[in-house]
C-alpha positions, 0 to 999 in steps of 0.5 A, a space after each residue: 714552739 707550743 709550751 706549758 708555761 708558769 707566768 704567775 705563781 698561783 698553782 696549777 691553774 695558772 699554767 698557760 699554753 703559749 708560743 715561745 722560741 725553741 731553746 738554742 742548741 748548746 755545744 754538748 746538748 741533745 735536741 729532742 723533738 718531745 712526743 710526751 713529758 711527765 709531770 711530778 709533785 715538785 711541779 705543784 710546788 714550783 707552780 706556787 712558788 713553794 719548792 726550794 728551787 724557784 726558777 725566774 718567771 716565766 718558766 716552763 713546767 716539768 722534768 722528763 721528757 720522751 721523744 726523738 733526737 733531732 740533733 746531737 753532737 759528734 760522737 754523742 751516745 744517741 743519734 738523730 732519729 733515735 728514741 730517747 727519754 731525758 731529764 730536764 730536771 726541774 723545768 723546760 720539759 713541757 714544750 715541743 722541743 727540748 735541748 738536754 745535756 747528753 749525760 741526762 739522755 738515755 736510749 729508750 728500749 723498744 719495748 717501751 712506748 714513748 708515752 710510757 717513757 715519759 714517765 719512767 725516769 723521775 719516779 723510777 730513778 727515785 725509787 731505784 735510789 730509795 730501794 737500792 742505794 739508800 734503802 739497802 733492800 735485800 732479797 726476800 724482804 718485804 716492802 710497803 708503800 704509801 700513796 700506792 696508786 700515785 707515780 712514786 708508789 706505782 714505780 715501787 710496786 713495779 720495781 721492788 720485785 725485780 730488786 728482790 722483794 718477796 712481798 709489796 704491800 700497797 696502802 691506798 685510800 679507796 677501792 679505785 686505787 686499790 684496783 691501780 695498785 693490784 694492776 701495778 704488781 701489789 702482793 697485798 692492799 690495805 686501806 688507809 683507814 686502819 691500815 697499821 692493824 691490817 699490816 700487822 695481821 698480814 705480817 703475823 705481827 712481824 712487820 715489814 722490812 722496808 717503808 716507802 713514804 712519799 706521803 708523810 703526815 699522821 701516818 708516820 709514826 704508825 710507819 715506824 711501829 709497822 717495821 720489823 727489827 732492823 727495818 728502814 723507813 724511807 722518806 721520799 716527800 710530804 705529799 700529805 702536807 705535814 712534815 712529821 717529826 720522830 722520837 728518836 728513842 723509837 729508833 734506839 729501842 727497835 733497831 730501826 732506821 729513818 733514811 732520807 731519800 733526796 734523789 736530785 741532791 744525790 745526783 748533784 753530789 755523785 757525778 755519774 750516778 744517773 748513768 749508773 742507774 740507768 745501766 741497772 734499770 734499762 736491762 730490766 725494763 728491756 727484758 720485761 722484769 720491770 714492766 713499763 708504767 701505765 700513765 694517765 695521759 693528758 694532752 697539752 692543752 689540759 696540762 693545768 689539769 694534769 698537774 692539779 691532779 697531783 695537788 688534789 690527789 686524784 691522779 691514778 698512777 704516773 701523769 703524762 702530758 702528750 705533745 705529738 
């Protein structure tokens, strides 16, 4: 089978398309003919050996797939021929065949295409964890999201209203990205240059209830200042490169929270959590209350370019690689 493989830790440009053997079936594994696979920022870090988990070389990149079930164990919740999405977690997604534990495979609603489905799980379940489990989003609250034209950003824009947000403010770096944010449901869009003052004006000086921050860097302190009383800043990552620090007196004086959102770690420490998440998200996708993602598609041969788009922050929305 064809696969996108890293054999040397030199970044996205070192990803090669190779022919390798299909994975061996396992007792509880679902064999999936992969039609599309999503990529995410951990793929960038793993391609440079900078992620906290370092697979042995060579390894296949990608953590999520959409496709058709080829084989399933007796009694499994999906059957051959079913359209599914699945989490391979870290690696082994960008290949024509994947074998995934049954607990990480989910039936895809008819309303969602396979290409869109490949962009669902990693970002949408991360955002679900952020807003519902860790961020305690309540009905009528206002959410601000940094990097709003990226994968996590567009997921937040699509999902926050379904979870009760009355207003979703997108922070982007260009007018092109502003258009992407609006297309994904942003109530308001502000540019990064002067964003904090713009948000203060938009909210009449009150601030926002929740900040979703996958970027980090030098905007972190202004994010704290932009929170309303009892507001929560959700830390999802550091695509901006710099890991910020916080002066905790700011938390005390304004009664605000800084909350880490490590979705992968939460999944590992909370058995059954993935199933609980999908049970809440799937009906919202099925009836249109959460719109499916509108991914940027690359063919398998351009996987290196697809992953590089995340590193250089040129990606507009979720990035998905098509295999069939």
